[in-house]
BAKOL-456665 format. One record per residue (C-alpha): residue number from 1; residue in three letters; x, y, z. Coordinates in Angstrom, 3 decimals, padded with zeros to 6 digits, always signed. Example, Ala and Ser with C-alpha at 12.3 -4.5 7.8 and 13.67 -1.06 7.14 Angstrom:
2
REC/num/residuo/x/y/z
REC/1/ALA/+012.300/-004.500/+007.800
REC/2/SER/+013.670/-001.060/+007.140
//
This chain:
242
REC/num/residuo/x/y/z
REC/1/MET/-055.410/+062.870/+014.499
REC/2/SER/-054.266/+065.217/+011.799
REC/3/LYS/-053.955/+064.152/+008.176
REC/4/SER/-050.181/+064.669/+008.135
REC/5/ILE/-049.700/+062.409/+011.159
REC/6/LYS/-051.739/+059.642/+009.470
REC/7/ILE/-049.633/+059.865/+006.304
REC/8/THR/-046.451/+059.656/+008.381
REC/9/ILE/-047.691/+056.550/+010.204
REC/10/ASN/-048.732/+054.868/+006.936
REC/11/LEU/-045.322/+055.549/+005.413
REC/12/LYS/-043.633/+053.987/+008.420
REC/13/ILE/-045.834/+050.903/+008.121
REC/14/VAL/-045.024/+050.605/+004.418
REC/15/ALA/-041.300/+051.017/+005.118
REC/16/ILE/-041.413/+048.360/+007.819
REC/17/ALA/-043.265/+045.977/+005.490
REC/18/LEU/-040.772/+046.556/+002.676
REC/19/ALA/-037.878/+046.002/+005.058
REC/20/ALA/-039.431/+042.733/+006.219
REC/21/ILE/-039.872/+041.566/+002.616
REC/22/ILE/-036.279/+042.457/+001.744
REC/23/ILE/-034.956/+040.627/+004.814
REC/24/ALA/-037.025/+037.544/+003.949
REC/25/MET/-035.763/+037.573/+000.354
REC/26/LEU/-032.159/+037.912/+001.487
REC/27/ALA/-032.612/+035.031/+003.907
REC/28/LEU/-033.820/+032.800/+001.074
REC/29/TRP/-031.395/+034.024/-001.583
REC/30/GLN/-028.316/+034.347/+000.654
REC/31/PRO/-026.200/+036.158/-001.960
REC/32/TRP/-023.258/+036.295/+000.422
REC/33/ARG/-022.821/+032.532/+000.005
REC/34/ASP/-022.109/+032.912/-003.730
REC/35/SER/-019.441/+035.486/-003.070
REC/36/GLY/-017.518/+033.161/-000.764
REC/37/GLU/-015.260/+030.233/-001.616
REC/38/LEU/-017.047/+027.249/-003.155
REC/39/ARG/-017.109/+024.224/-000.855
REC/40/LYS/-016.043/+021.052/-002.617
REC/41/ILE/-014.640/+017.582/-002.085
REC/42/THR/-012.385/+015.392/-004.224
REC/43/VAL/-012.922/+011.646/-004.363
REC/44/ALA/-011.647/+008.668/-006.351
REC/45/GLY/-013.786/+006.059/-008.053
REC/46/HIS/-012.655/+002.611/-009.156
REC/47/ALA/-014.134/-000.222/-011.209
REC/48/ARG/-013.103/-003.602/-012.588
REC/49/ILE/-014.799/-005.675/-015.256
REC/50/LYS/-013.993/-009.291/-016.049
REC/51/ALA/-014.499/-010.681/-019.542
REC/52/GLN/-013.247/-013.409/-021.817
REC/53/PRO/-010.800/-012.282/-024.548
REC/54/ASP/-012.053/-012.487/-028.089
REC/55/TYR/-008.638/-012.427/-029.867
REC/56/PHE/-005.729/-014.866/-029.619
REC/57/GLN/-002.245/-013.799/-030.680
REC/58/PHE/+000.545/-016.163/-031.711
REC/59/SER/+004.205/-015.173/-032.097
REC/60/PRO/+006.057/-018.020/-033.843
REC/61/MET/+009.736/-017.543/-034.708
REC/62/TYR/+011.727/-019.208/-037.485
REC/63/GLN/+015.453/-019.310/-038.165
REC/64/ARG/+017.683/-020.444/-041.009
REC/65/ASP/+021.462/-020.790/-040.730
REC/66/ASN/+023.821/-020.829/-043.693
REC/67/THR/+027.346/-019.704/-044.535
REC/68/ASN/+025.736/-017.920/-047.466
REC/69/ARG/+023.497/-015.217/-046.040
REC/70/ASP/+021.545/-014.753/-049.259
REC/71/GLN/+020.813/-018.477/-049.347
REC/72/ALA/+019.634/-018.405/-045.733
REC/73/ILE/+017.337/-015.473/-046.482
REC/74/SER/+015.976/-017.203/-049.589
REC/75/GLU/+015.243/-020.438/-047.696
REC/76/LEU/+013.551/-018.591/-044.841
REC/77/ASN/+011.454/-016.416/-047.148
REC/78/ALA/+010.218/-019.490/-048.999
REC/79/HIS/+009.231/-021.148/-045.730
REC/80/ILE/+007.477/-018.053/-044.392
REC/81/ALA/+005.581/-017.603/-047.664
REC/82/VAL/+004.122/-021.097/-047.288
REC/83/VAL/+003.224/-020.499/-043.640
REC/84/VAL/+001.472/-017.213/-044.433
REC/85/GLU/-000.508/-018.673/-047.321
REC/86/ASP/-001.613/-021.653/-045.240
REC/87/LEU/-002.723/-019.383/-042.410
REC/88/LYS/-004.795/-017.361/-044.845
REC/89/LYS/-006.396/-020.574/-046.109
REC/90/LEU/-007.381/-021.379/-042.525
REC/91/GLY/-009.344/-018.136/-042.417
REC/92/ILE/-006.893/-015.665/-040.881
REC/93/GLU/-007.037/-012.368/-042.728
REC/94/GLU/-003.803/-010.925/-044.095
REC/95/ARG/-004.205/-007.784/-041.976
REC/96/TYR/-003.823/-009.974/-038.882
REC/97/ILE/-000.450/-011.350/-039.997
REC/98/GLU/+002.698/-009.289/-039.417
REC/99/LEU/+006.266/-010.244/-040.317
REC/100/GLN/+009.665/-009.051/-039.143
REC/101/THR/+012.872/-010.529/-040.570
REC/102/SER/+016.424/-009.878/-039.345
REC/103/ALA/+019.907/-011.167/-040.249
REC/104/TYR/+022.560/-011.761/-037.604
REC/105/ASP/+026.233/-012.686/-037.692
REC/106/GLN/+026.101/-013.864/-034.106
REC/107/PRO/+023.985/-016.661/-032.570
REC/108/TYR/+020.445/-015.556/-031.811
REC/109/ILE/+018.135/-018.483/-031.193
REC/110/GLN/+020.689/-021.282/-031.195
REC/111/PRO/+024.495/-021.559/-031.559
REC/112/LEU/+025.872/-021.231/-035.074
REC/113/LYS/+028.652/-023.134/-036.712
REC/114/ARG/+031.773/-021.230/-037.703
REC/115/GLY/+031.110/-018.860/-040.570
REC/116/GLU/+027.345/-019.310/-040.556
REC/117/ASN/+024.808/-016.516/-040.681
REC/118/ALA/+021.518/-016.599/-038.792
REC/119/VAL/+018.382/-015.192/-040.353
REC/120/THR/+015.236/-015.055/-038.231
REC/121/SER/+011.636/-014.179/-038.901
REC/122/HIS/+009.042/-013.262/-036.303
REC/123/LEU/+005.406/-013.734/-037.205
REC/124/THR/+002.569/-012.109/-035.306
REC/125/VAL/-000.652/-013.946/-036.032
REC/126/LYS/-003.991/-012.930/-034.576
REC/127/ALA/-006.991/-015.246/-034.551
REC/128/VAL/-010.344/-013.545/-034.048
REC/129/ASN/-012.046/-016.382/-032.174
REC/130/LYS/-011.206/-019.479/-030.168
REC/131/GLU/-012.109/-021.949/-032.912
REC/132/LEU/-009.805/-020.262/-035.401
REC/133/ALA/-007.081/-020.026/-032.747
REC/134/GLU/-007.208/-023.773/-032.203
REC/135/LYS/-006.840/-024.367/-035.940
REC/136/ALA/-003.941/-021.921/-036.139
REC/137/GLN/-002.234/-023.547/-033.182
REC/138/GLU/-002.573/-027.009/-034.661
REC/139/TYR/-001.109/-025.823/-037.969
REC/140/LEU/+001.748/-023.751/-036.526
REC/141/LEU/+002.979/-026.761/-034.583
REC/142/THR/+003.650/-028.475/-037.918
REC/143/THR/+005.797/-025.598/-039.234
REC/144/SER/+008.858/-026.258/-037.005
REC/145/PRO/+008.726/-022.974/-035.096
REC/146/GLN/+011.523/-022.056/-032.720
REC/147/GLY/+010.809/-021.731/-029.009
REC/148/THR/+007.285/-021.824/-027.644
REC/149/ILE/+003.960/-021.482/-029.382
REC/150/THR/+001.779/-019.656/-026.868
REC/151/PRO/-001.565/-018.148/-027.857
REC/152/ALA/-001.806/-014.940/-025.865
REC/153/PRO/-005.456/-014.024/-025.185
REC/154/THR/-006.266/-010.374/-025.808
REC/155/PHE/-009.189/-008.071/-026.560
REC/156/SER/-010.097/-006.682/-029.938
REC/157/GLU/-010.108/-002.888/-030.156
REC/158/GLU/-013.910/-002.861/-030.346
REC/159/LYS/-014.364/-005.038/-027.261
REC/160/ARG/-011.636/-003.230/-025.325
REC/161/LYS/-013.304/+000.143/-026.015
REC/162/LYS/-016.709/-001.188/-024.970
REC/163/LEU/-015.302/-002.628/-021.742
REC/164/GLU/-013.375/+000.556/-020.963
REC/165/ASP/-016.530/+002.659/-021.449
REC/166/GLU/-018.476/+000.333/-019.156
REC/167/ALA/-015.711/+000.373/-016.544
REC/168/ARG/-015.504/+004.183/-016.705
REC/169/ASP/-019.257/+004.521/-016.113
REC/170/LYS/-018.976/+002.253/-013.075
REC/171/ALA/-015.943/+004.165/-011.788
REC/172/ILE/-017.884/+007.443/-011.996
REC/173/ALA/-020.823/+005.859/-010.163
REC/174/ASP/-018.411/+004.628/-007.492
REC/175/ALA/-016.966/+008.143/-007.165
REC/176/LYS/-020.456/+009.549/-006.601
REC/177/LEU/-021.122/+006.990/-003.861
REC/178/GLN/-017.846/+007.935/-002.171
REC/179/ALA/-018.748/+011.628/-002.425
REC/180/GLU/-022.220/+011.088/-000.950
REC/181/ARG/-020.728/+009.158/+001.959
REC/182/THR/-018.152/+011.870/+002.617
REC/183/ALA/-020.753/+014.628/+002.423
REC/184/ARG/-022.922/+012.866/+005.010
REC/185/GLN/-019.941/+012.463/+007.324
REC/186/VAL/-019.332/+016.227/+007.344
REC/187/GLY/-023.012/+017.121/+007.670
REC/188/ALA/-023.377/+018.499/+004.147
REC/189/LYS/-025.395/+017.742/+001.037
REC/190/LEU/-023.825/+016.684/-002.226
REC/191/GLY/-024.139/+019.170/-005.047
REC/192/LYS/-023.279/+019.002/-008.728
REC/193/ILE/-020.136/+017.467/-010.147
REC/194/LEU/-017.568/+020.140/-010.985
REC/195/GLU/-014.780/+018.154/-012.639
REC/196/ILE/-013.913/+014.583/-013.541
REC/197/LYS/-010.550/+013.245/-014.649
REC/198/ASP/-009.527/+009.774/-015.803
REC/199/THR/-006.558/+008.602/-013.750
REC/200/VAL/-006.128/+005.003/-014.954
REC/201/GLY/-007.729/+003.493/-018.022
REC/202/GLY/-007.721/+000.166/-019.800
REC/203/GLY/-005.528/-001.757/-017.440
REC/204/ILE/-005.623/-005.465/-018.212
REC/205/VAL/-005.111/-008.079/-015.512
REC/206/PRO/-005.120/-011.833/-016.313
REC/207/TYR/-007.728/-013.739/-014.329
REC/208/GLY/-008.696/-017.363/-014.077
REC/209/PRO/-007.154/-020.215/-016.111
REC/210/GLU/-004.124/-019.286/-018.155
REC/211/ALA/-003.527/-020.194/-021.774
REC/212/ILE/-001.510/-023.376/-022.261
REC/213/ALA/+001.991/-022.898/-023.612
REC/214/LEU/+002.925/-025.411/-026.293
REC/215/ASP/+006.219/-026.147/-027.928
REC/216/SER/+006.688/-027.778/-031.327
REC/217/ALA/+006.824/-031.239/-029.779
REC/218/THR/+003.532/-030.949/-027.890
REC/219/SER/+000.366/-032.641/-029.041
REC/220/SER/-001.847/-030.254/-030.969
REC/221/THR/-005.013/-031.719/-029.433
REC/222/LEU/-004.637/-029.637/-026.260
REC/223/PRO/-007.378/-026.978/-025.989
REC/224/ILE/-006.810/-023.260/-025.626
REC/225/LEU/-007.960/-022.089/-022.190
REC/226/SER/-008.126/-018.340/-022.194
REC/227/GLY/-009.812/-017.779/-018.845
REC/228/GLU/-010.839/-014.194/-018.116
REC/229/GLN/-009.070/-010.868/-018.030
REC/230/GLU/-009.882/-007.706/-016.124
REC/231/ILE/-010.290/-004.193/-017.411
REC/232/SER/-009.722/-001.687/-014.607
REC/233/PHE/-010.555/+002.004/-014.614
REC/234/SER/-010.163/+004.822/-012.086
REC/235/VAL/-011.366/+008.416/-012.036
REC/236/GLU/-010.872/+011.443/-009.838
REC/237/ALA/-013.988/+013.571/-009.351
REC/238/ILE/-014.630/+016.911/-007.704
REC/239/PHE/-018.118/+017.583/-006.293
REC/240/GLU/-019.736/+020.646/-004.801
REC/241/ILE/-021.082/+020.303/-001.273
REC/242/LYS/-023.707/+022.530/+000.343
//
């Protein structure tokens, strides 16, 4: 066999080997998959967390009626000043006491006599624990409030944020479980998460025993039963599937 024929054969062998290597690399790399549309699924994740409230909010209302509006305002202001000072002595910080006062010519809480003016004050009082709430309730019942004294259980901003973060983490984990289940059903594998969006956050749902509503004639020895409340959270997540 001549030398030129041998060189030609060797070149063909090399070309065939290179072609085989290139085909193998393409089979592993599959660049055409990246150029196509990305396969993805969208799922929803939900979570609920139950916890006891750590704040208790009171909303007592007071009214003074008088034919002399200035006199009515003066009497009401004096009464509210005493109430506020006594609440502070109980341990409620001033930043947790809010006041709104309004004057009306028409009946608001109760009917007025001819020519009288009604002046009302709304207090918002927040107790930072159950023990302090019980003390505040017992005191407020002695201040002749109008209507009902009802401690409304609620979460502090710190506790609400902590619960929302925990609920969000659980909602994301639930979304991943839903995505894995869906991927299996379509014969695919779950890839990376592409996008996540909060759809509902911080929803509060009362749960368990309710707080007891008390009016000014009710015995102050009744306990405050706050029960539990729920923080709910939902997310929408988009995952890649392969």
